[in-house]
N, C-alpha and C positions, 0 to 999 in steps of 0.2 A: 146570615151572619152580617155586622157590622164591625168594624172595626177600624178607631182611632190611632195613629200614629202619635207615640211619645215623642219618640224624636230619631234622628237616622245620625249616623256618625260614621266620616274619612276615616280609614285606615290610615299610619304611620307607620315609622321605619322607628325601631332605636338602633342603639348601636354601643358598645361601653365606651364611655368617659375617652376621651381625646384621641377619635377616632380623624385623623390628620386635617380630612377636606370633607365639609360640608357635602352632603347629600344631596342635588338637586334635581336630578332624573334616573330614569328605567334605565339609560347607560352607567352612569354611576352606579346604580344599584347593581348589573352586571357585573363591574369592576369589582365591584367590594365582595362579591358571590365568588369571585377567583381569588383571592387573598382570606377571608374571615368563613367560616361555615354558618347557614343559615339555622339559627335554632326555631323551629316550628312548632306549633301547636298540633297536638295528635291529629290527624289526617281520617280519622273516622269521627273528630267532630265539628262543627258546621263549621264554626271560622275555622278550623284546619282545612278543611275539604275546600269551604271558599277560598284562601290563600293560594292553597295548592292548586288549584284549577288557575287563577288569575296567572301566577307563577309561569306555567306551562305555556299558556295563550300567547304572554307575553316575552317567551324564549327568554328566561332566566333562569338556569338549572346552578343547581347548587347540592351537594352531596348531600343524603341522608344522614345524617351523623347524631340526632337529639333532638326528640320528639316530646313534648310533656304537653300535662292535661289543664295544668292549672294557669291565670294567668301571671300568679306570684311567683311560681315556680319560672317562668318562661324570661321572665325581668330578672331575676335572682342570676339566672344563669348569663344575659346579655349584663349585665352589671358586673361580674366575675369576668369580664371578657374571654368567652369563650366562644361569643359570635354575635349575630346581630340578628335580629327579630322585625317582623311584621304584623303591626298588634292593633289594639281601637285604642280610643280615649278611655273607655270604660275601663278595657281589660288593665289599660296602665295605670288608672286609679286600685283596681285590685292588688297591682306588684304596688303600690305607694311604699312601700318600705324601703324599695330600691329605686323608685324612681327618679329621685335627685343624683343616681349614682349611674346613668344613661345620657348621653344625648340623645338629643328629638330629633328626630328630621321629615320633615312635611314635604311632601313630595306631589307637585300639585298633577303630575302625569300618572300618579297612582289612582288608577280609576277601582278601588275598594270601597265600598262601603256598606252596612246596615243598618238596619230598622227595627227597632223597639215596637211591638201592638199592644194594644189591648184588644181583646176580642170580646166580641157579647152577640147574643143572636137579636136580631131585629125586633123591635115593640115589645121586648120581654125586659121588664127592672128599668124602665129608664133612665128614672129617675138617681137610680143605684150607679149605672152605669156612667152616666153623664158626672154626678160626684165623683167616682174613682179615675175618671180619665183628669179632672179638673184637680185632685189632690198629686198622679202622676207629674203632671204639668208641672205645679206648687215645687214638690221636690227636687225636680231636674233645674227647675229656675232659683230657686233658694239653698240648695245642697250641692247637686252633681255639676252645676257649672261654677260655680265660687271652688271650690275644693279642686277644681280641673285649674282654675286659672292659678290656684295657688301652684300648682307643680310648673305648668307652663303658661304664661299668658297667652301664647300660639295656639294652643290647642281647640281653646271656645270656637276658631273658627272651622273646625271640622265636626261643627254639631249642627244641625237643625231641628229646631224645637216644632213638633206640631202644632197647629194650629188652631186655637179654640173652637169648639162646636165643628172643626172638619174630619168628617169619618169618608171613610171609603169603602 
């Protein structure tokens, strides 16, 4: 098997508009979780499991009040002031209708990321696989990154686009 990393994205925190303090550290997240509930991705989903494990590891506790299955609903709940959330740039774009109604916090200590890969069989359909990788990279560079920048210019720093012809 061969796999091509299309891109990796680091996670971020979203809060309802007007949270008084800019979140800069895990201690700030601990304080926030004492006053505002965490709006979670479903803990049966890959993203939900990843976030839940991380929060346990860094000892951030938040009561289980609201779990959602999709990024659009999660962003809308935060926009309505129900709580705060950890999400990814791609998930924030999925909730773009509400993205302008939340504050974005990039926390350098938040050591959570995920990668999106194209996977194929080694030495099968090489030309097709190379074309698919190039098409995916073009979509990321020409569509995804500009849309992300229009939501919040700081978000693009959370994205690492795969190298051309770099297979793992």
